[in-house]
C-alpha positions in Angstrom: 10.8 2.1 -14.6 14.0 4.2 -14.9 17.4 3.0 -13.9 18.3 3.5 -10.2 20.1 6.7 -9.3 20.9 7.9 -5.8 19.7 11.5 -5.6 18.7 13.4 -2.5 15.0 14.3 -2.2 14.5 17.7 -0.6 12.7 17.4 2.7 12.6 13.6 2.7 14.0 12.5 6.1 11.8 9.6 7.3 11.8 8.8 11.0 11.8 5.1 10.1 12.7 3.0 7.1 11.9 -0.7 7.1 14.3 -2.2 4.5 13.2 -5.5 3.1 15.5 -5.4 0.1 19.2 -6.2 -0.2 19.9 -3.9 -3.1 18.5 -0.5 -4.2 17.4 -2.0 -7.5 16.3 -5.6 -8.1 17.9 -8.3 -5.9 16.5 -10.6 -3.3 14.4 -9.9 -0.3 16.1 -9.0 3.0 14.5 -11.2 5.7 14.4 -10.2 8.5 14.3 -6.5 7.5 16.7 -3.8 8.7 15.5 -0.7 10.6 17.0 2.7 9.7 16.1 5.3 12.2 16.7 9.0 11.5 17.7 9.6 15.1 20.1 6.6 15.0 18.1 4.9 17.8 14.5 3.5 17.9 11.7 5.9 18.6 8.6 4.5 20.4 5.6 4.3 18.1 2.5 3.1 19.8 0.7 3.6 16.5 2.6 3.0 13.3 1.4 3.8 9.7 3.4 1.7 7.3 3.7 2.9 3.7 4.2 0.2 1.1 5.0 0.9 -2.6 4.1 -1.3 -5.5 5.6 -3.3 -8.4 8.5 -2.1 -10.4 9.7 0.6 -8.0 13.4 0.8 -7.1 14.6 2.5 -3.9 14.7 6.0 -5.4 11.2 5.7 -7.0 9.6 4.4 -3.9 11.3 7.2 -1.8 10.0 9.8 -4.3 6.5 8.4 -4.0 6.6 8.5 -0.2 8.0 12.1 -0.3 5.2 13.2 -2.6 2.5 12.0 -0.3 4.2 13.7 2.6 4.3 17.0 0.8 0.6 17.0 0.0 -0.4 15.9 3.5 1.9 18.3 5.2 0.5 21.2 3.1 -3.0 20.1 4.2 -2.1 19.9 7.9 -0.4 23.3 8.0 0.9 23.5 11.6 4.4 22.2 12.4 3.0 20.3 15.4 0.6 18.3 13.2 3.3 17.8 10.6 5.7 16.4 13.2 3.0 14.2 14.6 2.3 12.7 11.2 6.0 12.0 10.5 6.3 10.3 13.9 3.6 7.8 12.9 5.2 6.7 9.6 7.3 3.8 8.6 8.5 3.6 5.0 8.7 0.0 3.8 10.9 -1.0 0.8 10.8 -4.4 -0.9 12.2 -5.8 -4.1 9.2 -5.9 -6.5 11.5 -4.9 -9.4 14.4 -6.1 -11.5 17.8 -4.9 -12.6 18.3 -5.3 -16.3 21.4 -4.1 -18.2 21.2 -1.2 -20.6 18.1 -1.0 -22.8 16.7 -4.2 -21.4 15.6 -2.2 -18.4 12.4 -1.5 -20.3 11.5 -5.2 -20.0 10.9 -5.1 -16.2 7.3 -6.1 -16.7 8.5 -9.6 -17.6 9.3 -10.2 -13.9 5.8 -9.4 -12.7 4.8 -13.0 -12.1 7.9 -13.5 -10.0 7.2 -10.3 -8.1 3.8 -11.7 -7.1 5.6 -14.6 -5.3 8.0 -12.1 -3.7 5.0 -10.1 -2.4 3.5 -13.2 -0.8 6.9 -13.8 0.9 7.4 -10.2 2.0 4.0 -10.0 3.7 4.7 -12.6 6.4 8.2 -11.1 6.9 6.7 -7.7 7.5 4.2 -9.3 10.0 7.1 -11.0 11.9 8.9 -7.6 12.0 5.8 -6.0 13.5 5.4 -8.8 16.1 9.0 -8.0 17.2 8.1 -4.3 17.9 6.6 -4.4 21.4 6.1 -0.7 21.3 3.6 -0.9 18.4 0.1 -1.6 19.7 -1.8 -0.6 16.5 -0.5 -0.8 12.9 -2.1 1.0 10.0 -1.2 0.6 6.3 -1.2 2.8 3.2 -0.3 0.8 0.1 -0.2 1.0 -3.7 -0.5 -1.6 -6.5 1.2 -4.9 -5.7 2.1 -3.4 -2.3 -1.5 -4.0 -1.5 -0.9 -7.7 -1.9 2.1 -7.4 0.5 -0.2 -5.7 3.1 -3.0 -8.2 2.8 -0.6 -11.1 3.1 0.9 -9.4 6.2 -2.5 -8.9 7.8 -3.4 -12.5 7.0 -0.3 -13.6 8.9 -1.1 -11.3 11.8 -4.6 -12.8 11.9 -3.2 -16.3 12.1 -0.2 -15.8 14.4 -1.0 -12.6 16.4 0.6 -9.3 16.6 -0.4 -5.6 16.9 -4.0 -4.7 16.3 -4.7 -3.7 12.7 -6.4 -0.3 12.6 -7.0 1.6 9.3 -5.9 0.2 5.9 -6.1 2.1 2.6 -5.4 0.2 -0.6 -4.7 2.3 -3.7 -5.0 0.8 -7.2 -4.8 -2.7 -5.6 -3.1 -5.3 -7.8 -5.0 -8.1 -6.0 -7.3 -10.5 -7.8 -10.9 -9.8 -6.7 -11.7 -13.5 -6.2 -9.1 -13.6 -3.4 -11.0 -11.0 -1.4 -14.5 -12.6 -1.7 -15.9 -14.8 1.1 -13.9 -18.0 1.1 -11.0 -16.4 -0.8 -7.4 -16.6 0.3 -7.3 -13.0 1.5 -10.9 -12.5 2.7 -10.0 -12.8 6.3 -7.3 -10.2 5.9 -9.8 -7.8 4.3 -12.2 -8.0 7.1 -9.7 -7.9 10.1 -8.9 -4.2 10.1 -11.0 -1.8 12.0 -11.6 0.1 8.8 -10.5 -0.4 5.2 -10.9 1.8 2.1 -10.2 0.8 -1.5 -9.2 3.6 -3.9 -10.0 2.5 -7.5 -10.2 3.6 -11.1 -11.6 1.9 -14.2 -9.4 4.2 -16.2 -6.2 2.5 -14.9 -4.5 1.1 -18.0 -2.0 -1.1 -16.0 -4.8 -2.9 -14.1 -6.9 -3.2 -17.3 -4.2 -4.5 -19.6 -1.1 -5.8 -17.8 -2.6 -7.2 -14.6 -4.8 -10.0 -15.9 -2.1 -11.7 -18.0 0.5 -11.1 -15.4 -1.6 -12.8 -12.7 -2.4 -15.7 -15.1 1.4 -16.2 -15.6 1.7 -16.3 -11.9 -0.8 -19.1 -11.8 -3.5 -17.0 -10.1 -6.6 -17.4 -12.3 -7.7 -17.1 -15.9 -7.3 -13.3 -16.6 -8.7 -12.2 -13.2 -9.9 -8.7 -12.5 -7.9 -6.4 -10.1 -9.5 -5.0 -6.9 -8.1 -1.6 -7.8 -10.0 -1.4 -11.1 -13.6 -1.4 -10.0 -13.3 -1.5 -6.2 -14.9 -5.0 -6.1 -14.8 -5.9 -2.5 -17.5 -6.9 0.0 -18.6 -3.5 1.3 -19.5 -3.3 5.0 -21.0 -0.1 6.5 -18.6 1.5 9.0 -15.8 -0.9 8.1 -15.1 -1.5 4.4 -15.8 1.2 1.8 -14.4 2.4 -1.5 -13.7 5.6 -3.3 -13.7 6.1 -7.1 -10.7 8.2 -8.1 -12.1 9.6 -11.3 -9.7 9.3 -14.3 -6.8 8.0 -12.2 -4.0 6.2 -14.0 -1.8 3.8 -12.1 0.9 6.3 -11.1 -1.5 9.0 -9.8 -2.3 7.8 -6.3 0.7 8.8 -4.2 0.1 12.5 -5.0 3.2 13.2 -7.0 1.3 14.2 -10.2 -0.1 17.7 -10.7 -3.5 16.5 -11.9 -7.1 16.2 -10.5 -6.7 12.5 -9.9 -3.7 12.9 -7.6 -5.6 15.6 -5.7 -8.6 13.4 -5.3 -6.5 10.5 -4.0 -4.7 12.7 -1.5 -8.0 14.1 -0.2 -9.5 10.6 0.1 -6.4 9.4 2.1 -6.5 12.4 4.4 -10.2 12.0 5.0 -9.9 8.3 5.7 -7.1 8.6 8.2 -8.4 11.9 9.5 -4.9 13.4 9.7 -6.2 16.8 10.8 -5.9 17.1 14.6 -3.0 14.6 14.8 -1.2 16.8 17.2 -3.8 16.1 19.9 -5.5 12.8 18.9 -4.4 9.4 17.6 -5.6 7.9 14.3 -7.7 5.4 16.1 -9.3 8.0 18.3 -10.5 9.9 15.2 -13.9 8.7 13.9 -14.4 7.3 10.4 -15.9 9.5 7.7 -19.6 9.3 7.4 -20.9 6.8 4.8 -21.5 8.3 1.4 -23.3 7.1 -1.7 -21.3 4.8 -3.9 -21.6 3.1 -7.2 -24.0 0.1 -7.3 -22.3 -3.1 -6.3 -21.1 -5.1 -9.3 -21.7 -8.8 -9.7 -18.3 -10.4 -9.0 -19.5 -13.9 -8.4 -19.2 -14.7 -12.1 -15.5 -14.0 -12.2 -13.3 -17.1 -12.6 -12.1 -18.6 -9.4 -9.4 -21.2 -9.4 -10.5 -24.5 -8.0 
């Protein structure tokens, strides 16, 4: 991660920012979050699609990721009406999954990963409480990356237990979530099965999930070198509800669409297909049918993976 800098991003003017951080780089969570509305007053959003960035992103980096996915999806949509409809659905969430180190020590941000896992587990319920306080939101969708997927699943788990808006479509990109937590009986299994539809974008070529994730999770006390959901897409698949998509060759930073490479294009296309953004000017996300089932890789045996007692 680079040091934080406040630089304007051309074309990035989100309708809603959900600020769960006290500082633009590092710092403690902000609970409850602050709302920042572009129009200076709340805009009714019967459906809300929440974007959630991952580990080691300060405010600027997360904003750049959100702006990148907007650029790609707007280009795909084409018409101003559809582009405006998409923007009206979005809520950009920001949370402190990073650290602020002085000078050259900024390169050692990875040392705070285990602490960030705990922060993600705290931010999830805080986001759920925020959504419960939005009476206009009837259905909430999520698009998340890396450790942000843990935030989202913890949020959904809380909504499942305490109530709140209906959970519609959820897309998890390069999910930094232990697979054993999403298996039947796992801590997050209920959260995985609650949404109307859920898609996992994964890549065995992801060096972060292959090398850094297992020891990081172990340091956080969550298993003996567990595998990440975002590496092989190891989740219980359910026809018409839970599926996965292999983003061939994707590295950890390719998913939001900010890279000019085939993996970023594949990710952007899968996200657009899953949410069915085309036609947003006339139909809601929930009203648009799910993509037809397609052949996938054979299911892997994940029962042998270490599960904490």
